[in-house]
DOKOLBA-271793 format. One record per atom (N, C-alpha, C): residue number from 1; residue in one letter; atom name; x, y, z. Coordinates in steps of 0.05 Angstrom, whole numbers, always signed. Layout:
<atoms>
{i = NUM | aa = A | at = CA | x = X | y = Y | z = Z}
...
</atoms>
This chain:
<atoms>
{i = 1 | aa = V | at = N | x = +184 | y = +116 | z = -320}
{i = 1 | aa = V | at = CA | x = +190 | y = +101 | z = -295}
{i = 1 | aa = V | at = C | x = +167 | y = +104 | z = -276}
{i = 2 | aa = H | at = N | x = +159 | y = +81 | z = -265}
{i = 2 | aa = H | at = CA | x = +138 | y = +82 | z = -244}
{i = 2 | aa = H | at = C | x = +147 | y = +65 | z = -221}
{i = 3 | aa = L | at = N | x = +143 | y = +76 | z = -197}
{i = 3 | aa = L | at = CA | x = +149 | y = +63 | z = -172}
{i = 3 | aa = L | at = C | x = +123 | y = +65 | z = -155}
{i = 4 | aa = V | at = N | x = +112 | y = +42 | z = -147}
{i = 4 | aa = V | at = CA | x = +87 | y = +42 | z = -132}
{i = 4 | aa = V | at = C | x = +91 | y = +26 | z = -107}
{i = 5 | aa = E | at = N | x = +91 | y = +40 | z = -85}
{i = 5 | aa = E | at = CA | x = +94 | y = +27 | z = -59}
{i = 5 | aa = E | at = C | x = +67 | y = +19 | z = -47}
{i = 6 | aa = S | at = N | x = +67 | y = -2 | z = -32}
{i = 6 | aa = S | at = CA | x = +42 | y = -12 | z = -19}
{i = 6 | aa = S | at = C | x = +49 | y = -27 | z = +6}
{i = 7 | aa = G | at = N | x = +28 | y = -33 | z = +22}
{i = 7 | aa = G | at = CA | x = +32 | y = -49 | z = +46}
{i = 7 | aa = G | at = C | x = +32 | y = -34 | z = +72}
{i = 8 | aa = G | at = N | x = +33 | y = -8 | z = +71}
{i = 8 | aa = G | at = CA | x = +33 | y = +8 | z = +96}
{i = 8 | aa = G | at = C | x = +6 | y = +5 | z = +111}
{i = 9 | aa = D | at = N | x = +7 | y = +10 | z = +137}
{i = 9 | aa = D | at = CA | x = -17 | y = +6 | z = +153}
{i = 9 | aa = D | at = C | x = -12 | y = +18 | z = +181}
{i = 10 | aa = L | at = N | x = -33 | y = +18 | z = +197}
{i = 10 | aa = L | at = CA | x = -30 | y = +24 | z = +225}
{i = 10 | aa = L | at = C | x = -25 | y = -2 | z = +240}
{i = 11 | aa = V | at = N | x = -4 | y = -2 | z = +256}
{i = 11 | aa = V | at = CA | x = +4 | y = -26 | z = +271}
{i = 11 | aa = V | at = C | x = +13 | y = -19 | z = +299}
{i = 12 | aa = Q | at = N | x = +9 | y = -37 | z = +317}
{i = 12 | aa = Q | at = CA | x = +17 | y = -32 | z = +345}
{i = 12 | aa = Q | at = C | x = +47 | y = -37 | z = +348}
{i = 13 | aa = P | at = N | x = +59 | y = -24 | z = +368}
{i = 13 | aa = P | at = CA | x = +88 | y = -28 | z = +373}
{i = 13 | aa = P | at = C | x = +93 | y = -58 | z = +377}
{i = 14 | aa = G | at = N | x = +115 | y = -67 | z = +365}
{i = 14 | aa = G | at = CA | x = +122 | y = -96 | z = +366}
{i = 14 | aa = G | at = C | x = +110 | y = -111 | z = +343}
{i = 15 | aa = G | at = N | x = +93 | y = -99 | z = +327}
{i = 15 | aa = G | at = CA | x = +81 | y = -113 | z = +304}
{i = 15 | aa = G | at = C | x = +99 | y = -114 | z = +280}
{i = 16 | aa = S | at = N | x = +88 | y = -126 | z = +259}
{i = 16 | aa = S | at = CA | x = +103 | y = -129 | z = +234}
{i = 16 | aa = S | at = C | x = +87 | y = -120 | z = +210}
{i = 17 | aa = L | at = N | x = +101 | y = -112 | z = +189}
{i = 17 | aa = L | at = CA | x = +90 | y = -105 | z = +164}
{i = 17 | aa = L | at = C | x = +109 | y = -113 | z = +142}
{i = 18 | aa = R | at = N | x = +98 | y = -119 | z = +118}
{i = 18 | aa = R | at = CA | x = +114 | y = -124 | z = +94}
{i = 18 | aa = R | at = C | x = +107 | y = -104 | z = +73}
{i = 19 | aa = L | at = N | x = +125 | y = -87 | z = +65}
{i = 19 | aa = L | at = CA | x = +121 | y = -67 | z = +44}
{i = 19 | aa = L | at = C | x = +130 | y = -79 | z = +17}
{i = 20 | aa = S | at = N | x = +116 | y = -71 | z = -4}
{i = 20 | aa = S | at = CA | x = +123 | y = -79 | z = -31}
{i = 20 | aa = S | at = C | x = +126 | y = -54 | z = -48}
{i = 21 | aa = C | at = N | x = +143 | y = -56 | z = -69}
{i = 21 | aa = C | at = CA | x = +146 | y = -35 | z = -88}
{i = 21 | aa = C | at = C | x = +147 | y = -47 | z = -116}
{i = 22 | aa = A | at = N | x = +127 | y = -42 | z = -131}
{i = 22 | aa = A | at = CA | x = +126 | y = -52 | z = -159}
{i = 22 | aa = A | at = C | x = +137 | y = -31 | z = -177}
{i = 23 | aa = V | at = N | x = +155 | y = -39 | z = -195}
{i = 23 | aa = V | at = CA | x = +168 | y = -20 | z = -212}
{i = 23 | aa = V | at = C | x = +164 | y = -26 | z = -242}
{i = 24 | aa = S | at = N | x = +166 | y = -6 | z = -258}
{i = 24 | aa = S | at = CA | x = +164 | y = -9 | z = -287}
{i = 24 | aa = S | at = C | x = +179 | y = +14 | z = -300}
{i = 25 | aa = G | at = N | x = +186 | y = +10 | z = -326}
{i = 25 | aa = G | at = CA | x = +198 | y = +32 | z = -341}
{i = 25 | aa = G | at = C | x = +229 | y = +31 | z = -341}
{i = 26 | aa = F | at = N | x = +241 | y = +12 | z = -327}
{i = 26 | aa = F | at = CA | x = +270 | y = +9 | z = -328}
{i = 26 | aa = F | at = C | x = +277 | y = -20 | z = -322}
{i = 27 | aa = T | at = N | x = +302 | y = -27 | z = -328}
{i = 27 | aa = T | at = CA | x = +310 | y = -55 | z = -324}
{i = 27 | aa = T | at = C | x = +317 | y = -59 | z = -295}
{i = 28 | aa = F | at = N | x = +297 | y = -67 | z = -280}
{i = 28 | aa = F | at = CA | x = +299 | y = -69 | z = -251}
{i = 28 | aa = F | at = C | x = +324 | y = -85 | z = -242}
{i = 29 | aa = S | at = N | x = +329 | y = -107 | z = -255}
{i = 29 | aa = S | at = CA | x = +350 | y = -125 | z = -247}
{i = 29 | aa = S | at = C | x = +378 | y = -113 | z = -250}
{i = 30 | aa = N | at = N | x = +381 | y = -90 | z = -263}
{i = 30 | aa = N | at = CA | x = +407 | y = -78 | z = -267}
{i = 30 | aa = N | at = C | x = +414 | y = -59 | z = -244}
{i = 31 | aa = Y | at = N | x = +396 | y = -53 | z = -226}
{i = 31 | aa = Y | at = CA | x = +400 | y = -31 | z = -208}
{i = 31 | aa = Y | at = C | x = +399 | y = -39 | z = -178}
{i = 32 | aa = Y | at = N | x = +418 | y = -27 | z = -162}
{i = 32 | aa = Y | at = CA | x = +414 | y = -26 | z = -134}
{i = 32 | aa = Y | at = C | x = +388 | y = -12 | z = -128}
{i = 33 | aa = M | at = N | x = +374 | y = -21 | z = -107}
{i = 33 | aa = M | at = CA | x = +349 | y = -8 | z = -99}
{i = 33 | aa = M | at = C | x = +350 | y = -2 | z = -69}
{i = 34 | aa = T | at = N | x = +334 | y = +18 | z = -62}
{i = 34 | aa = T | at = CA | x = +335 | y = +28 | z = -35}
{i = 34 | aa = T | at = C | x = +307 | y = +35 | z = -24}
{i = 35 | aa = W | at = N | x = +303 | y = +30 | z = +1}
{i = 35 | aa = W | at = CA | x = +279 | y = +41 | z = +15}
{i = 35 | aa = W | at = C | x = +288 | y = +66 | z = +30}
{i = 36 | aa = Y | at = N | x = +271 | y = +86 | z = +28}
{i = 36 | aa = Y | at = CA | x = +274 | y = +111 | z = +44}
{i = 36 | aa = Y | at = C | x = +249 | y = +114 | z = +60}
{i = 37 | aa = R | at = N | x = +251 | y = +132 | z = +80}
{i = 37 | aa = R | at = CA | x = +227 | y = +140 | z = +95}
{i = 37 | aa = R | at = C | x = +229 | y = +169 | z = +103}
{i = 38 | aa = Q | at = N | x = +206 | y = +181 | z = +106}
{i = 38 | aa = Q | at = CA | x = +205 | y = +209 | z = +115}
{i = 38 | aa = Q | at = C | x = +183 | y = +212 | z = +136}
{i = 39 | aa = A | at = N | x = +192 | y = +219 | z = +160}
{i = 39 | aa = A | at = CA | x = +174 | y = +224 | z = +182}
{i = 39 | aa = A | at = C | x = +165 | y = +253 | z = +181}
{i = 40 | aa = P | at = N | x = +142 | y = +259 | z = +194}
{i = 40 | aa = P | at = CA | x = +132 | y = +287 | z = +194}
{i = 40 | aa = P | at = C | x = +153 | y = +306 | z = +205}
{i = 41 | aa = G | at = N | x = +158 | y = +327 | z = +190}
{i = 41 | aa = G | at = CA | x = +177 | y = +348 | z = +199}
{i = 41 | aa = G | at = C | x = +206 | y = +340 | z = +197}
{i = 42 | aa = K | at = N | x = +212 | y = +318 | z = +185}
{i = 42 | aa = K | at = CA | x = +240 | y = +309 | z = +183}
{i = 42 | aa = K | at = C | x = +248 | y = +305 | z = +154}
{i = 43 | aa = E | at = N | x = +275 | y = +303 | z = +150}
{i = 43 | aa = E | at = CA | x = +285 | y = +298 | z = +124}
{i = 43 | aa = E | at = C | x = +281 | y = +269 | z = +116}
{i = 44 | aa = R | at = N | x = +280 | y = +264 | z = +90}
{i = 44 | aa = R | at = CA | x = +278 | y = +237 | z = +81}
{i = 44 | aa = R | at = C | x = +304 | y = +223 | z = +87}
{i = 45 | aa = E | at = N | x = +303 | y = +198 | z = +97}
{i = 45 | aa = E | at = CA | x = +327 | y = +183 | z = +105}
{i = 45 | aa = E | at = C | x = +328 | y = +156 | z = +92}
{i = 46 | aa = L | at = N | x = +352 | y = +146 | z = +88}
{i = 46 | aa = L | at = CA | x = +356 | y = +120 | z = +76}
{i = 46 | aa = L | at = C | x = +352 | y = +99 | z = +97}
{i = 47 | aa = V | at = N | x = +337 | y = +78 | z = +90}
{i = 47 | aa = V | at = CA | x = +330 | y = +56 | z = +109}
{i = 47 | aa = V | at = C | x = +347 | y = +31 | z = +102}
{i = 48 | aa = A | at = N | x = +346 | y = +23 | z = +77}
{i = 48 | aa = A | at = CA | x = +360 | y = -2 | z = +70}
{i = 48 | aa = A | at = C | x = +366 | y = -2 | z = +40}
{i = 49 | aa = T | at = N | x = +387 | y = -15 | z = +32}
{i = 49 | aa = T | at = CA | x = +396 | y = -17 | z = +4}
{i = 49 | aa = T | at = C | x = +401 | y = -46 | z = -2}
{i = 50 | aa = I | at = N | x = +396 | y = -54 | z = -27}
{i = 50 | aa = I | at = CA | x = +401 | y = -81 | z = -36}
{i = 50 | aa = I | at = C | x = +414 | y = -80 | z = -64}
{i = 51 | aa = S | at = N | x = +434 | y = -97 | z = -68}
{i = 51 | aa = S | at = CA | x = +447 | y = -97 | z = -94}
{i = 51 | aa = S | at = C | x = +429 | y = -109 | z = -116}
{i = 52 | aa = S | at = N | x = +438 | y = -107 | z = -140}
{i = 52 | aa = S | at = CA | x = +421 | y = -115 | z = -163}
{i = 52 | aa = S | at = C | x = +414 | y = -144 | z = -162}
{i = 53 | aa = T | at = N | x = +432 | y = -161 | z = -152}
{i = 53 | aa = T | at = CA | x = +427 | y = -190 | z = -151}
{i = 53 | aa = T | at = C | x = +416 | y = -198 | z = -124}
{i = 54 | aa = G | at = N | x = +415 | y = -180 | z = -105}
{i = 54 | aa = G | at = CA | x = +405 | y = -186 | z = -78}
{i = 54 | aa = G | at = C | x = +425 | y = -197 | z = -59}
{i = 55 | aa = V | at = N | x = +450 | y = -198 | z = -67}
{i = 55 | aa = V | at = CA | x = +471 | y = -210 | z = -51}
{i = 55 | aa = V | at = C | x = +480 | y = -192 | z = -28}
{i = 56 | aa = I | at = N | x = +481 | y = -166 | z = -34}
{i = 56 | aa = I | at = CA | x = +490 | y = -146 | z = -15}
{i = 56 | aa = I | at = C | x = +467 | y = -130 | z = -3}
{i = 57 | aa = E | at = N | x = +466 | y = -128 | z = +23}
{i = 57 | aa = E | at = CA | x = +445 | y = -113 | z = +37}
{i = 57 | aa = E | at = C | x = +459 | y = -94 | z = +57}
{i = 58 | aa = N | at = N | x = +448 | y = -70 | z = +59}
{i = 58 | aa = N | at = CA | x = +458 | y = -51 | z = +79}
{i = 58 | aa = N | at = C | x = +434 | y = -38 | z = +92}
{i = 59 | aa = Y | at = N | x = +437 | y = -32 | z = +118}
{i = 59 | aa = Y | at = CA | x = +415 | y = -21 | z = +134}
{i = 59 | aa = Y | at = C | x = +424 | y = +3 | z = +150}
{i = 60 | aa = A | at = N | x = +406 | y = +21 | z = +155}
{i = 60 | aa = A | at = CA | x = +410 | y = +42 | z = +174}
{i = 60 | aa = A | at = C | x = +412 | y = +30 | z = +202}
{i = 61 | aa = S | at = N | x = +428 | y = +41 | z = +219}
{i = 61 | aa = S | at = CA | x = +433 | y = +29 | z = +245}
{i = 61 | aa = S | at = C | x = +406 | y = +28 | z = +261}
{i = 62 | aa = S | at = N | x = +388 | y = +46 | z = +256}
{i = 62 | aa = S | at = CA | x = +363 | y = +47 | z = +271}
{i = 62 | aa = S | at = C | x = +344 | y = +23 | z = +264}
{i = 63 | aa = V | at = N | x = +349 | y = +10 | z = +242}
{i = 63 | aa = V | at = CA | x = +331 | y = -12 | z = +234}
{i = 63 | aa = V | at = C | x = +345 | y = -39 | z = +232}
{i = 64 | aa = K | at = N | x = +371 | y = -39 | z = +234}
{i = 64 | aa = K | at = CA | x = +387 | y = -63 | z = +231}
{i = 64 | aa = K | at = C | x = +378 | y = -84 | z = +252}
{i = 65 | aa = G | at = N | x = +373 | y = -109 | z = +242}
{i = 65 | aa = G | at = CA | x = +364 | y = -130 | z = +260}
{i = 65 | aa = G | at = C | x = +334 | y = -132 | z = +262}
{i = 66 | aa = R | at = N | x = +320 | y = -112 | z = +252}
{i = 66 | aa = R | at = CA | x = +291 | y = -112 | z = +253}
{i = 66 | aa = R | at = C | x = +278 | y = -112 | z = +225}
{i = 67 | aa = F | at = N | x = +292 | y = -99 | z = +206}
{i = 67 | aa = F | at = CA | x = +281 | y = -97 | z = +178}
{i = 67 | aa = F | at = C | x = +298 | y = -115 | z = +160}
{i = 68 | aa = T | at = N | x = +285 | y = -126 | z = +139}
{i = 68 | aa = T | at = CA | x = +299 | y = -141 | z = +119}
{i = 68 | aa = T | at = C | x = +290 | y = -132 | z = +91}
{i = 69 | aa = I | at = N | x = +309 | y = -124 | z = +75}
{i = 69 | aa = I | at = CA | x = +303 | y = -117 | z = +47}
{i = 69 | aa = I | at = C | x = +308 | y = -141 | z = +29}
{i = 70 | aa = S | at = N | x = +291 | y = -144 | z = +9}
{i = 70 | aa = S | at = CA | x = +294 | y = -166 | z = -10}
{i = 70 | aa = S | at = C | x = +282 | y = -157 | z = -37}
{i = 71 | aa = R | at = N | x = +286 | y = -173 | z = -57}
{i = 71 | aa = R | at = CA | x = +276 | y = -166 | z = -84}
{i = 71 | aa = R | at = C | x = +270 | y = -191 | z = -99}
{i = 72 | aa = D | at = N | x = +251 | y = -189 | z = -118}
{i = 72 | aa = D | at = CA | x = +245 | y = -210 | z = -137}
{i = 72 | aa = D | at = C | x = +248 | y = -198 | z = -165}
{i = 73 | aa = N | at = N | x = +271 | y = -203 | z = -178}
{i = 73 | aa = N | at = CA | x = +276 | y = -191 | z = -203}
{i = 73 | aa = N | at = C | x = +257 | y = -200 | z = -225}
{i = 74 | aa = A | at = N | x = +248 | y = -224 | z = -223}
{i = 74 | aa = A | at = CA | x = +228 | y = -234 | z = -243}
{i = 74 | aa = A | at = C | x = +202 | y = -219 | z = -241}
{i = 75 | aa = K | at = N | x = +194 | y = -212 | z = -217}
{i = 75 | aa = K | at = CA | x = +169 | y = -198 | z = -213}
{i = 75 | aa = K | at = C | x = +173 | y = -167 | z = -212}
{i = 76 | aa = K | at = N | x = +198 | y = -158 | z = -215}
{i = 76 | aa = K | at = CA | x = +204 | y = -130 | z = -214}
{i = 76 | aa = K | at = C | x = +192 | y = -117 | z = -189}
{i = 77 | aa = T | at = N | x = +197 | y = -129 | z = -167}
{i = 77 | aa = T | at = CA | x = +186 | y = -120 | z = -141}
{i = 77 | aa = T | at = C | x = +207 | y = -120 | z = -119}
{i = 78 | aa = L | at = N | x = +206 | y = -99 | z = -104}
{i = 78 | aa = L | at = CA | x = +224 | y = -95 | z = -81}
{i = 78 | aa = L | at = C | x = +207 | y = -98 | z = -56}
{i = 79 | aa = Y | at = N | x = +219 | y = -110 | z = -35}
{i = 79 | aa = Y | at = CA | x = +204 | y = -114 | z = -10}
{i = 79 | aa = Y | at = C | x = +219 | y = -103 | z = +14}
{i = 80 | aa = L | at = N | x = +204 | y = -98 | z = +35}
{i = 80 | aa = L | at = CA | x = +216 | y = -91 | z = +61}
{i = 80 | aa = L | at = C | x = +200 | y = -104 | z = +83}
{i = 81 | aa = Q | at = N | x = +211 | y = -124 | z = +95}
{i = 81 | aa = Q | at = CA | x = +199 | y = -137 | z = +118}
{i = 81 | aa = Q | at = C | x = +207 | y = -122 | z = +143}
{i = 82 | aa = M | at = N | x = +187 | y = -113 | z = +158}
{i = 82 | aa = M | at = CA | x = +192 | y = -97 | z = +182}
{i = 82 | aa = M | at = C | x = +181 | y = -111 | z = +206}
{i = 83 | aa = N | at = N | x = +198 | y = -118 | z = +224}
{i = 83 | aa = N | at = CA | x = +190 | y = -132 | z = +249}
{i = 83 | aa = N | at = C | x = +196 | y = -115 | z = +273}
{i = 84 | aa = N | at = N | x = +183 | y = -121 | z = +295}
{i = 84 | aa = N | at = CA | x = +187 | y = -107 | z = +320}
{i = 84 | aa = N | at = C | x = +186 | y = -77 | z = +316}
{i = 85 | aa = L | at = N | x = +165 | y = -68 | z = +303}
{i = 85 | aa = L | at = CA | x = +162 | y = -40 | z = +297}
{i = 85 | aa = L | at = C | x = +159 | y = -23 | z = +321}
{i = 86 | aa = K | at = N | x = +170 | y = +1 | z = +319}
{i = 86 | aa = K | at = CA | x = +171 | y = +21 | z = +341}
{i = 86 | aa = K | at = C | x = +156 | y = +46 | z = +332}
{i = 87 | aa = P | at = N | x = +147 | y = +62 | z = +351}
{i = 87 | aa = P | at = CA | x = +133 | y = +87 | z = +343}
{i = 87 | aa = P | at = C | x = +151 | y = +105 | z = +326}
{i = 88 | aa = E | at = N | x = +177 | y = +104 | z = +330}
{i = 88 | aa = E | at = CA | x = +195 | y = +121 | z = +314}
{i = 88 | aa = E | at = C | x = +199 | y = +111 | z = +286}
{i = 89 | aa = D | at = N | x = +187 | y = +88 | z = +279}
{i = 89 | aa = D | at = CA | x = +187 | y = +79 | z = +251}
{i = 89 | aa = D | at = C | x = +164 | y = +91 | z = +235}
{i = 90 | aa = T | at = N | x = +147 | y = +106 | z = +249}
{i = 90 | aa = T | at = CA | x = +124 | y = +119 | z = +235}
{i = 90 | aa = T | at = C | x = +135 | y = +139 | z = +214}
{i = 91 | aa = A | at = N | x = +126 | y = +135 | z = +189}
{i = 91 | aa = A | at = CA | x = +136 | y = +152 | z = +167}
{i = 91 | aa = A | at = C | x = +122 | y = +143 | z = +142}
{i = 92 | aa = V | at = N | x = +126 | y = +159 | z = +121}
{i = 92 | aa = V | at = CA | x = +119 | y = +150 | z = +94}
{i = 92 | aa = V | at = C | x = +144 | y = +136 | z = +82}
{i = 93 | aa = Y | at = N | x = +140 | y = +112 | z = +72}
{i = 93 | aa = Y | at = CA | x = +162 | y = +96 | z = +61}
{i = 93 | aa = Y | at = C | x = +161 | y = +97 | z = +31}
{i = 94 | aa = Y | at = N | x = +185 | y = +101 | z = +19}
{i = 94 | aa = Y | at = CA | x = +188 | y = +103 | z = -10}
{i = 94 | aa = Y | at = C | x = +210 | y = +84 | z = -20}
{i = 95 | aa = C | at = N | x = +207 | y = +74 | z = -44}
{i = 95 | aa = C | at = CA | x = +229 | y = +59 | z = -57}
{i = 95 | aa = C | at = C | x = +240 | y = +76 | z = -79}
{i = 96 | aa = N | at = N | x = +265 | y = +71 | z = -86}
{i = 96 | aa = N | at = CA | x = +279 | y = +85 | z = -107}
{i = 96 | aa = N | at = C | x = +305 | y = +72 | z = -113}
{i = 97 | aa = G | at = N | x = +319 | y = +81 | z = -133}
{i = 97 | aa = G | at = CA | x = +346 | y = +73 | z = -137}
{i = 97 | aa = G | at = C | x = +365 | y = +88 | z = -119}
{i = 98 | aa = L | at = N | x = +391 | y = +83 | z = -120}
{i = 98 | aa = L | at = CA | x = +410 | y = +97 | z = -104}
{i = 98 | aa = L | at = C | x = +408 | y = +127 | z = -109}
{i = 99 | aa = G | at = N | x = +409 | y = +142 | z = -88}
{i = 99 | aa = G | at = CA | x = +408 | y = +171 | z = -90}
{i = 99 | aa = G | at = C | x = +382 | y = +182 | z = -101}
{i = 100 | aa = G | at = N | x = +361 | y = +166 | z = -101}
{i = 100 | aa = G | at = CA | x = +336 | y = +175 | z = -111}
{i = 100 | aa = G | at = C | x = +337 | y = +181 | z = -141}
{i = 101 | aa = R | at = N | x = +351 | y = +164 | z = -156}
{i = 101 | aa = R | at = CA | x = +355 | y = +169 | z = -184}
{i = 101 | aa = R | at = C | x = +331 | y = +169 | z = -201}
{i = 102 | aa = F | at = N | x = +310 | y = +155 | z = -192}
{i = 102 | aa = F | at = CA | x = +285 | y = +154 | z = -207}
{i = 102 | aa = F | at = C | x = +265 | y = +173 | z = -195}
{i = 103 | aa = G | at = N | x = +244 | y = +179 | z = -209}
{i = 103 | aa = G | at = CA | x = +223 | y = +196 | z = -197}
{i = 103 | aa = G | at = C | x = +210 | y = +183 | z = -173}
{i = 104 | aa = W | at = N | x = +200 | y = +198 | z = -155}
{i = 104 | aa = W | at = CA | x = +189 | y = +188 | z = -130}
{i = 104 | aa = W | at = C | x = +160 | y = +178 | z = -134}
{i = 105 | aa = G | at = N | x = +154 | y = +155 | z = -123}
{i = 105 | aa = G | at = CA | x = +127 | y = +145 | z = -123}
{i = 105 | aa = G | at = C | x = +111 | y = +159 | z = -100}
{i = 106 | aa = P | at = N | x = +86 | y = +150 | z = -97}
{i = 106 | aa = P | at = CA | x = +69 | y = +163 | z = -77}
{i = 106 | aa = P | at = C | x = +76 | y = +156 | z = -48}
{i = 107 | aa = G | at = N | x = +92 | y = +134 | z = -45}
{i = 107 | aa = G | at = CA | x = +98 | y = +125 | z = -18}
{i = 107 | aa = G | at = C | x = +75 | y = +110 | z = -5}
{i = 108 | aa = T | at = N | x = +81 | y = +97 | z = +18}
{i = 108 | aa = T | at = CA | x = +61 | y = +83 | z = +33}
{i = 108 | aa = T | at = C | x = +64 | y = +90 | z = +62}
{i = 109 | aa = Q | at = N | x = +42 | y = +97 | z = +75}
{i = 109 | aa = Q | at = CA | x = +43 | y = +106 | z = +103}
{i = 109 | aa = Q | at = C | x = +45 | y = +83 | z = +123}
{i = 110 | aa = V | at = N | x = +64 | y = +84 | z = +140}
{i = 110 | aa = V | at = CA | x = +67 | y = +66 | z = +162}
{i = 110 | aa = V | at = C | x = +64 | y = +81 | z = +188}
{i = 111 | aa = T | at = N | x = +44 | y = +73 | z = +204}
{i = 111 | aa = T | at = CA | x = +39 | y = +86 | z = +230}
{i = 111 | aa = T | at = C | x = +41 | y = +65 | z = +252}
{i = 112 | aa = V | at = N | x = +59 | y = +70 | z = +271}
{i = 112 | aa = V | at = CA | x = +63 | y = +51 | z = +293}
{i = 112 | aa = V | at = C | x = +53 | y = +65 | z = +319}
{i = 113 | aa = S | at = N | x = +31 | y = +55 | z = +329}
{i = 113 | aa = S | at = CA | x = +18 | y = +68 | z = +352}
{i = 113 | aa = S | at = C | x = +0 | y = +49 | z = +366}
{i = 114 | aa = S | at = N | x = -2 | y = +52 | z = +392}
{i = 114 | aa = S | at = CA | x = -20 | y = +36 | z = +408}
{i = 114 | aa = S | at = C | x = -47 | y = +50 | z = +411}
</atoms>
């Protein structure tokens, strides 16, 4: 199993980013997928989850209305559109299955700062 996150960057407050997660080694279309994040000195937290077909989405209250999770099963890719970014969104972002069932990828750094 391989999970490779990309798209992180340094962005000003109020800005936007789109993260991607390319997967291989399992049947992507069969699984719920989740974005997590881990800020310095904090526990890893769940950000958003999407069902295997993309019909069901759930979000942490801290990002609801600003972030959108999506997937392309044909491309085996998971996405996270992040709008109106805030300094508290600064973290390393990871993709995985529910409960972190797959091995962790390297993550992608998102830094929100002026």
